[in-house]
N, C-alpha and C positions, 0 to 999 in steps of 0.2 A: 663185828669189828668195823669201826668207822674208817674212812680213808686216812684220817689224821692218825688214828691209833695204829693202823697198819704201817704208815710211814715212820711213826716213832719207833715201832718195833724194829724196822729195818735200820733206822738211825742208830739205835743202841747196839745192835749186833755189829754194825760197821765200826762203832767206837771200840767195842771189845776187841775186834781184830786189829784195829789201828794201834790201840794202846799196847796190846801184847807185843806187836812188832817193835814199837818205839821203846818200850821198857827193856826188851831183850837187847836191842841195839845199844842202849845206854847202860846196860848191865845192872839194872835194878830188878829186885824180886817183886816189886809192886810199888804203888803210889797211893798216898792218902791225899785227898783234895778237900779242903775246907770250903764250906759255903760262904764263909766270911764272918766278920764281926761288925757290929754297929760302930759308927764313928761319932764321938761326942765332941761338941765344940769346946774350944779352949776355955777352961775355968767356968764350965757350964754343965748342967745335967741334961741338956737338950740334945737329942740325936739328929743327925742329918738323915735324910731319906736313905734307906738301905738299898744298896745294889749288890747282888750276889757276885761272888768271884766268878768271872766269865768261864773259867775252866770247869767249875762246878755246874754252871748254867748250861754248858755244852752237853751235859748228861741229863740234868734234872730241871724241869720247869718250876721247881719250888723256889720261892723268892724270899724266904725267911732265913735268919742267920743261925750259925753254930752247928749245923749238920756236918757230918763227915762222910765222905765217900771213899771206899777202899777198893782198889782195882788190882787184881793179881792175874798175870798171864796164866791161862789155862782154866780160870774160873768162868763158868757160863754166865753167872750173874754177879755183878759187883755188890758189895755190902754197903747199904746205906744206913748209917747210924743217925736216926732222926730225933732231934732234940725237941721235946714238947713238955715243958715243965708245968707243974701245978702252979697256976698264977692267977691272981685276981686283979693285978694292975693292968695287964694286957691279955688279950685273948691268945692262948697258945696256938701255934700252928697245928693243923690237922691234915691227915691224909684221907679223911672219910669220903671225900668226893673226888679223889684223884684217880684218873684212869690209866696212869702210867706205872703204878707201884709194882705191878706184877713182873716187871723187868729187873727188879732188884731184890736182894735178900734184905728185908727191912728189919732193923732192930730199933725199937722205941725205947728212949731213955728220958728220965725226968730230971736227973742230976747232971750237972756240967761235967764232973770228973768221970762219970760213967761212960761218957762218949769214947774216951781213949781206951778204957778198960775192955770195952766190947770188941776191940780190934785185935787183942791178943799180941803175940810177938810180931814185931815189925823190923826184924833184922834186914839190913840192906834195902830199906824202903826210902823212896823219895817223898817229899811233901810239897804240895803246891797250894799256896794261899797266904793270907796275912798273919796267921798264928805261928810264925816262924820260931819264935823263942820257945813256945810250948812244944813244938815238934822236935826241936833240938834237944830238949830235956829227955826225950824218948829215943834219942840217937838217930833220928831221921835226918836225911840230907835235905835241907830246906831250899826250895826254889832253885835247883841246879840249872844253870844256863843252857847246857846241852839238851836237857829234857824240855825246857820251856820253848826253846827255838824250834824243836821238832813238833811240839804240840801246836805252836802258833802257825807254823807252815801248813799243817794239816787243817787247822781250824778255819783258815781262810777259804778252804774249799767247802762249799755248802752241800749238804745232803738234800735229797728231795723233800724230806721233812722240814729242814730249815728253810728251804725256798718257799714252801707252802706257808710257814709261819711268817716269813717276811712279806709274802703276798697278802696274807690276812691282816698284818699290821698296816700295810698300805691301804687296804679296803677300809679299815677303821679310821685311819687318818683322813682319808678322802671325805668321809662324812663331815668331819670338822671343817675341812677346807671349803667345802661347798657351802656350809652354813655361814662361814666368815665372809665368803664372796657375796652371798645374798644380803647379809647384814650391812656390809660396807656399801653395797649398791643403794641401800635405803638411807644412807646418811645424806643430809642436805647441807645446811649451814654449819653444823657441828658434827663431830664424830667422837668416838670413844674407843681407844685401844683396849681398855678393860672390858667393854661390852663385846668386842670381837673375841677376846680370849674366852670369856664366859660362854659365848655362842659356840665356840669350838668344843669346849668341854661338854656342853649340854647335848650337842649333836651326836656324840659317840654312842651312848653317854660315857664320859670318862671323868676320873678324878685327876688331880695333879700327879699322883704317883703312877698313873697309867701312861704318862707321856714319856717318850724316850729321851727328852732333854727339855730344858726350860724353853717355853715358847718364845718366839721372836715375832712380834707384830708391830710394825712401825708405820705410822701415817706420815705422809709428806716428807719433810727433811730428815725425820728419824729413821727412815728406811735406808739411809746411807750408812748407818752404823751396822757393822757386820753382825755383832752380837748385842742387839738392843733388847733389853729385858724389862724396861719400865712399862707401865701400863697406865697411860694418861686417861683420865676420865672425860676430859673435855679438850677437843682439838678443833680449832676454827678452820673452816673452809677445807675439808678433807678432799684432796684431789688424787692422791696416789696412796697405795698401801702394799707393803710387802709382808707376807706371812710365811714363816719358816717354822713349821710344827710337825711333830711326828707322833707316833703311838707305839705301844708295846703289845706284842702278842706272844704269850709264853716266853717272854724274855727277849724276843727278837724285835729289832728296831725298824720303824719306818722313818725316813728323813726326807721331807718334801717341802719345796719352796715354790710359791707362786707370787706374781706381782700383778696388781690391777691399777688401771688409770681410768678416771672418769672422762666422759666426752669433753668436759671443760678443761682438762689438763692440757699442758703445753703440747702443741702438735708434734714437735720434734721428739719430746719424751715418748709420746705414743708411737711414733715411727720407729724409734730405737727399740722399744719394747717388742714391737712386731718383728723387727729384724733379729732381736736376741732369741726369740722363740724359734725362728728359722735356723739360727746358728746352733742352738741346743739340739734340735732334731738331727742336724747334719752330724754333730759330734756323736750323738747316740748311735747313728747309723754306721759309724766307723768303729764301734766297739765290737771286738771279737777276740778269741783266744790268740795270743802272741802279739796282739797290738801293743805298741809301746805307749804307756800312759803319758810319759814325758812328751812324746810326739803329739799326742792328742792335746795336751796342754798348750804346746807351742802353736798348733793349728788354731786353737781357740783364740789366742792372742792375735794371730794374723787375721782371722775373720772379724774379730772385734775392731781391729785397726781399719779394715775395709769399711765396716759399717760406720764408724765414727768419721771417717773421711767422706763417706757418701752423704751423711746428714750435715756435715759442716762443722762438727765439733773440733775435729783436727783439720789442718790445712797445710798447704805448701810442702807436702812430703808424700811418699808412698808408704805402703803397709810395712815394707821391710825396714824403712827408717823408723817408723813409728814403734816397731817392736825392738829393734836393735838399740834405740836410744831410750828405751824404757818408758816411752810416752804412754803406752797402754797400761802399764803397771799402775799408773795413777788413777785409772778407771776400773781396774780389776786387780786388787792387791792380794787375792787369795788363790789357792789352787783350784783346779778344775773339779776335783772330787776326791773321794777317799773310799777305802774299803768299808763295808757295812755288814753287820750281822748281830751278834749278841751285844756288841758295843757299837755305838754310833760311829766312832772313829775306830774301826775294827783293825785287827792285827795284820802284820806281815806286808804292809804296803811298800816298805823299803827293803824287806828281806828278799834275798835273791836265791837262797837255797835253804835246805832244812838244817844246816849247821848254824844258821843265824847270821851269816855274812850279809852285809847291807850294801846296796849300791851307793857310790859316793854322791854327795850332794851335787846337784847341777849348779854350775857357776852362775848361770843366767836366772835360774829360779831355785834358790837354795832352800826354800821352806816347804817344798811340796811334800805331801803326806804319802804319795804313791809315785814311785820312780821306775819300777820294773815293768816288763811286759806282763800282760794280763794272762790268767789261766782260765780254762773252761771251768765253770761252776763257781767262780768267784762272783760276788755281788759288789758293785761299786755305785757311787753317785756320780752323776754328770750335772754340774751346777755352775754354768757360766753366769757372770753378772757384770753389770755396768753401773758404776756409782759416781755421784758427784759429791766428793768428800772434800770439804774445805781444808782439812788438815793436810791432805796430800797436794791438792791443787795450789794452795797458797805458796808452797815451796817452789812451784814451777813458774810463778809469775815473774820473778826476776832472774830466772835461770837462762842459760844460753839457748835453751830449747823453747823459750817463751813464745817466739813468733809462730810456732807450730800450733798453738792453741787459739781457738776463737773465743776470746775471753768474754765478749759481749753475750754470745749465745750461752756459754757455760754459766755465767752469772744468772741468766734467766732460768737455767735448769736446776741450779743448786737447791732452790726451795722445794723441788719435787723429789729430792732424795736419790734413791737408787732402785735397782731392779735385779732380781735373780730368779732363775727358773731351774728347778732341781727335780730330777727323776731318779729312781732306784733301778739299776740295770743288772740283770743276770747275764753273765758272759757265757756264751756257747762256743762250740768249736769254730763254726764259720759264720756266726751271727750273734744275736743277742735277743733277750726278752725284756721288754719294758714292764716292770712290775707296777708302775705308777699310772701311766697314761690310760690303761684299761679302765681305771676308776676316775681319773681326772684328765680328760682330753687336753684342757689348758686352764 
């Protein structure tokens, strides 16, 4: 048995125990979890790329649709109804080379209706997934909030198997990041965002469906768009480049960002990038169980204020004024990070208990994805950034706070876009483990 197989065995056994406890607490006799169904675009027969129901993916690394998983307290093995039709339009899914099927009682079906028939009586069962109407026809309680809240609360805690998958996803993404860095370094008078994207895929090697999200690769001013997905084939005078790209391993996501500046880039931009790397490492060092993520985010803004004052982007104030008057928001309009796991923006970042209660939004930073203290064995991203975004900065030019901005310098920096540095961090009791820097130092 390989180390990963051993970890998966322990992971499934832990899921059996956890689900049995949760189902008993919620007074259900069992739960059926759907792998999910494909999404078809409006008035079209084309399907979007399929992503399995994360509650199903928490049990099974299978990434195809329509399967059903039945879990009953007391059963040593959950029942997996595996849908594999006779099909010549598409290759049907197969378990022939899967090393994890021994942990399930597998029932193979070829007909869609047979899926439910194989499960027998489902009295007092819950259902989790998108096929809610189909489940209700069979008297199942579809997506009950009390059950989902408990499952989300537990899913935020990663088993050793999940941590290993996240680590391997980081290793795979790192290959692409290194290839993009080398390719960008070779650009002279012109560059290509499309060429960088293709270099990333080739290095894995990966296909588009192996990515955990649409890649973000922006050269020069495009790096200031937080979610920039265009892929220009010709960019004149490439000076800076931001790459935010991930990868999947058995359904678990890497989410990594790096920023690069050529020697010929603006010297202040390069100085800020060096300072941002130092800030990011300090924030990572502050991660541990019981640390308040909201406090980390506020510390991030204070440190960025200090850096912007140091390099002369901001002036005539101190860091407290820069934060309290929302000056730094114009350079960092997003949160410091988010939970990471089967989903890129994983669950329970705002949840404060297993009942599903959420922390109230922070008045100063109302859109944060993570608000509560961290718990040991959660995985989060730490991703501070500094951007020169005309849409935000132009609103400040005639504001009362305008005299705090060094507009001459800011206008010089706008063509260079923005920067972000992002690592994936495992929270431990009194420390943390950086799952990214072991593969990409910077």
